[in-house]
C-alpha positions as MATLAB code, in Angstrom:
seq = 'XXXXXXXXXXXXXXXXXXXXXXXXXXXXXXXXXXXXXXXXXXXXXXXXXXXXXXXXXXXXXXXXXXXXXXXXXXXXXXXXXXXXXXXXXXXXXXXXXXXXXXXXXXXXXXXXXXXXXXXXXXXXXXXXXXXXXXXXXXXXXXXXXXXXXXXXXXXXXXXXXXXXXXXXXXXXXXXXXXXXXXXXXXXXXXXXXXXXXXXXXXXXXXXXXXXXXXXXXXXXXXXXXXXXXXXXXXXXXXXXXXXXXXXXXXXXXXXXXXXXXXXXXXXXXXX';
ca = [
      -1.085   -0.533    6.058;
       1.273   -2.992    4.416;
       3.190   -2.135    1.267;
       1.770   -3.323   -2.044;
       3.940   -6.187   -3.209;
       4.477   -7.496   -6.725;
       5.784  -11.014   -6.174;
       7.429  -13.123   -8.882;
       5.422  -11.421  -11.630;
       5.844  -12.656  -15.195;
       4.086  -10.934  -18.104;
       4.547  -11.407  -21.846;
       3.044   -9.856  -24.964;
       2.931  -12.460  -27.731;
       6.486  -13.849  -27.720;
       8.062  -10.861  -25.954;
       8.662  -11.313  -22.245;
       8.324   -7.942  -20.483;
       8.538   -9.023  -16.844;
      10.064  -12.247  -15.551;
       9.962  -13.173  -11.853;
       9.706   -9.455  -11.127;
       9.498   -8.252   -7.518;
       8.676   -4.788   -6.198;
       7.385   -3.260   -2.970;
       5.399   -0.005   -3.051;
       5.232    1.733    0.352;
       1.862    2.872    1.676;
       1.059    6.606    1.393;
       4.336    7.474   -0.328;
       5.237    8.533   -3.864;
       7.133    5.864   -5.777;
       8.619    7.060   -9.065;
       9.536    4.580  -11.787;
      12.081    5.551  -14.432;
      13.619    3.589  -17.269;
      14.140    3.491  -21.029;
      11.248    3.256  -23.466;
       9.771   -0.214  -23.568;
      11.078   -1.145  -20.128;
       7.686   -2.154  -18.773;
       6.807    0.964  -16.790;
       3.260    1.218  -18.128;
       2.855   -2.556  -17.866;
       3.481   -2.293  -14.124;
       0.785    0.392  -13.825;
      -1.680   -1.695  -15.806;
      -1.020   -4.692  -13.572;
      -1.605   -2.564  -10.474;
      -4.876   -1.267  -11.920;
      -5.850   -4.820  -12.915;
      -6.226   -3.744  -16.530;
      -3.730   -6.554  -17.133;
      -3.485   -9.930  -15.423;
      -0.016  -11.415  -14.825;
       0.874  -14.670  -16.556;
       2.215  -15.868  -13.218;
       2.981  -14.441   -9.797;
       0.744  -12.392   -7.539;
       0.111   -8.868   -6.291;
      -0.298   -8.711   -2.524;
      -1.993   -6.090   -0.334;
      -3.794   -4.477   -3.250;
      -6.788   -3.995   -1.008;
      -8.216   -0.823   -2.509;
     -10.725   -1.568   -5.243;
     -10.986    2.119   -6.191;
      -7.908    3.088   -8.193;
      -7.317    6.505   -9.787;
      -5.385    6.712  -13.055;
      -3.942    9.932  -14.517;
      -2.799    9.468  -18.107;
      -0.537   11.395  -20.487;
      -3.593   13.236  -21.811;
      -6.218   14.689  -19.436;
      -9.044   12.531  -20.897;
     -11.763   15.040  -20.083;
     -15.291   14.725  -21.438;
     -15.597   17.660  -23.878;
     -19.369   18.024  -23.447;
     -19.127   18.392  -19.669;
     -18.060   21.416  -17.642;
     -15.157   21.375  -15.210;
     -17.555   20.714  -12.351;
     -19.383   17.961  -14.237;
     -16.100   16.298  -15.213;
     -15.391   16.081  -11.494;
     -18.867   14.723  -10.781;
     -18.436   12.068  -13.452;
     -15.552   10.339  -11.620;
     -17.123   10.828   -8.173;
     -20.552    9.397   -8.983;
     -21.744    7.170   -6.110;
     -18.452    7.661   -4.271;
     -19.333   10.792   -2.261;
     -22.599   11.512   -0.440;
     -24.800   13.659   -2.677;
     -25.425   16.325   -0.041;
     -21.661   16.799    0.350;
     -20.622   16.455   -3.284;
     -20.708   20.117   -4.375;
     -18.667   21.260   -1.382;
     -16.233   18.391   -1.890;
     -15.725   19.273   -5.559;
     -15.291   22.965   -4.785;
     -12.573   22.107   -2.281;
     -10.543   20.217   -4.843;
     -11.108   22.785   -7.591;
      -9.926   25.462   -5.192;
      -6.800   23.397   -4.463;
      -5.864   23.416   -8.166;
      -6.965   27.050   -8.694;
      -9.908   26.167  -10.933;
     -12.799   27.123   -8.676;
     -13.517   30.258  -10.723;
     -13.622   28.145  -13.894;
     -15.971   25.373  -12.817;
     -18.538   26.236  -15.506;
     -15.917   26.206  -18.273;
     -15.809   23.484  -20.907;
     -12.518   21.795  -21.883;
     -12.314   23.701  -25.178;
     -12.181   26.933  -23.160;
      -9.192   25.774  -21.108;
      -5.433   25.818  -21.644;
      -3.372   22.636  -21.553;
      -2.177   23.445  -18.061;
      -5.724   23.984  -16.801;
      -6.825   20.653  -18.267;
      -3.954   18.849  -16.592;
      -4.729   20.526  -13.252;
      -8.291   19.267  -13.582;
      -7.003   15.759  -14.320;
      -4.892   15.920  -11.140;
      -7.854   17.154   -9.105;
      -9.942   14.227  -10.344;
      -7.189   11.756   -9.525;
      -6.751   12.981   -5.967;
     -10.463   13.530   -5.315;
     -11.465    9.913   -5.967;
     -11.643    8.394   -2.461;
      -9.331    5.437   -3.092;
      -5.802    5.223   -1.759;
      -3.938    4.151   -4.909;
      -3.190    6.769   -7.577;
      -1.377    5.725  -10.764;
       0.219    8.377  -12.967;
       1.572    7.513  -16.418;
       3.816   10.375  -17.586;
       1.064   12.935  -16.950;
       3.238   15.918  -17.934;
       4.841   14.491  -21.065;
       3.272   17.013  -23.433;
       3.939   20.116  -21.309;
       6.858   22.516  -21.582;
       9.478   22.515  -18.821;
       8.258   25.510  -16.744;
       4.695   24.186  -16.724;
       5.867   20.648  -15.914;
       7.657   21.824  -12.811;
       4.633   23.865  -11.722;
       2.642   20.640  -11.977;
       5.254   18.815   -9.900;
       4.844   21.433   -7.165;
       1.073   21.037   -7.425;
       1.323   17.275   -6.876;
       3.335   17.918   -3.716;
       0.629   20.285   -2.497;
      -2.183   17.851   -3.310;
      -0.353   14.936   -1.698;
      -0.010   16.946    1.514;
      -3.764   17.612    1.374;
      -4.673   13.977    0.718;
      -1.854   11.491    1.241;
      -2.188    8.603   -1.177;
      -0.037    5.762   -2.404;
       1.200    7.146   -5.727;
       3.054    5.275   -8.451;
       4.421    7.881  -10.853;
       5.949    6.771  -14.162;
       8.214    9.246  -15.921;
      11.096    9.540  -18.390;
      12.154   12.748  -16.639;
      14.728   12.142  -13.901;
      14.233   15.641  -12.466;
      10.528   14.955  -11.991;
      11.388   11.745  -10.164;
      13.935   13.439   -7.901;
      11.552   16.265   -7.034;
       8.631   13.950   -6.262;
       9.757   10.496   -5.252;
      10.093    9.218   -1.727;
      11.624    6.311   -3.606;
      12.877    5.960   -7.177;
      12.873    2.649   -9.021;
      15.181    2.477  -12.067;
      14.358   -0.261  -14.562;
      16.658   -1.918  -17.070;
      15.911   -3.496  -20.416;
      13.551   -6.394  -21.162;
      12.945   -8.732  -19.451;
      12.784   -5.998  -16.861;
      14.935   -6.000  -13.757;
      15.266   -3.329  -11.090;
      18.770   -1.924  -11.474;
      18.433    0.611   -8.662;
      16.052    1.306   -5.795;
      16.701    4.605   -4.043;
      14.991    6.064   -1.009;
      15.370    9.848   -0.716;
      14.742   11.318    2.716;
      14.888   14.980    1.706;
      11.455   16.465    2.587;
       9.396   17.217   -0.508;
       9.107   20.906    0.358;
      12.914   21.242    0.355;
      13.406   19.826   -3.137;
      13.929   22.464   -5.802;
      15.462   22.635   -9.269;
      19.191   23.208   -8.799;
      19.232   21.660   -5.323;
      22.848   20.622   -4.756;
      21.803   17.580   -2.758;
      19.925   16.233   -5.780;
      22.404   17.240   -8.493;
      24.791   14.303   -8.145;
      21.924   11.854   -7.958;
      20.561   13.295  -11.197;
      23.801   12.595  -13.048;
      24.102    9.167  -11.492;
      20.549    8.173  -12.437;
      20.952    9.525  -15.967;
      24.057    7.401  -16.538;
      22.363    4.436  -14.915;
      19.275    4.523  -17.120;
      21.385    5.101  -20.237;
      23.612    2.123  -19.485;
      20.910   -0.172  -18.136;
      23.599   -2.466  -16.780;
      23.834   -3.531  -13.155;
      27.452   -4.635  -13.587;
      28.483   -1.304  -15.113;
      26.492    0.500  -12.448;
      28.597   -0.949   -9.643;
      31.841   -0.145  -11.479;
      30.714    3.418  -12.110;
      29.662    3.900   -8.489;
      33.008    2.635   -7.223;
      34.950    4.736   -9.698;
      33.072    8.035   -9.566;
      30.736    8.114   -6.570;
      32.661    6.411   -3.773;
      29.830    6.172   -1.258;
      32.215    4.604    1.229;
      34.448    7.709    0.962;
      31.449   10.006    1.448;
      31.853   11.987   -1.766;
      28.064   12.515   -1.585;
      28.591   14.975    1.291;
      26.048   17.426   -0.117;
      23.404   14.739    0.152;
      24.498   13.513    3.552;
      21.949   11.571    5.538;
      19.194   12.515    3.102;
      20.212    9.765    0.684;
      19.711    6.141    1.535;
      20.431    3.257   -0.814;
      17.688    0.656   -0.527;
      18.255   -3.043   -0.849;
      18.055   -4.389   -4.353;
      14.875   -6.159   -5.340;
];
């Protein structure tokens, strides 16, 4: 399938222009991570993709899937429903009834909640609730999954367990995922591509494609370490001009100082 394409998108709130002639391509069945400073339009992009917002001008092409999953910062579970019934709620009329229980059990097993399917949310830890939210997002039979900082409230060890869980779930059911995060490590561990946004009106200041297989990406991976520092400086500066000076001064791609990354790093064309 063709990549989803945001073409010449402009979006304003009152008198504040968030996006202006903004362009972005989102590859099919890959994980695209979006990073950037607060207020840089990351959530606006998700809301445009979900059609919760309509652009002032421009168009979104190849958004063929009318069923879109959305995983938010909070799990958004229904407190009066059990784990199993929370799953049923988002799958109503989307899965054949005679296959629904088996289908739900398969996803609950994938997130290690099968033994807790009769629990209510108030009986679950924060990590269990977030695992259930992930199971719901992946179980919905649409191809596009939007994730808006889903691990923001979790401590670091639990966040990285959730990152590993997303990898596992994506291997089980490959979807087109757009993952918004402030955490550069999350983006490096998950993203087939990483989009770095600058300040309003938003421009893409970097578009990286990382060819390291997901199962080889770990905290402390040398091949990701230099990219982490580079992306941190990039997001902090938010300046395309400074970015090029910093790359030439410190990174020297043409002199191959990224030897630990080797062929696993590919710089995409700017959008």
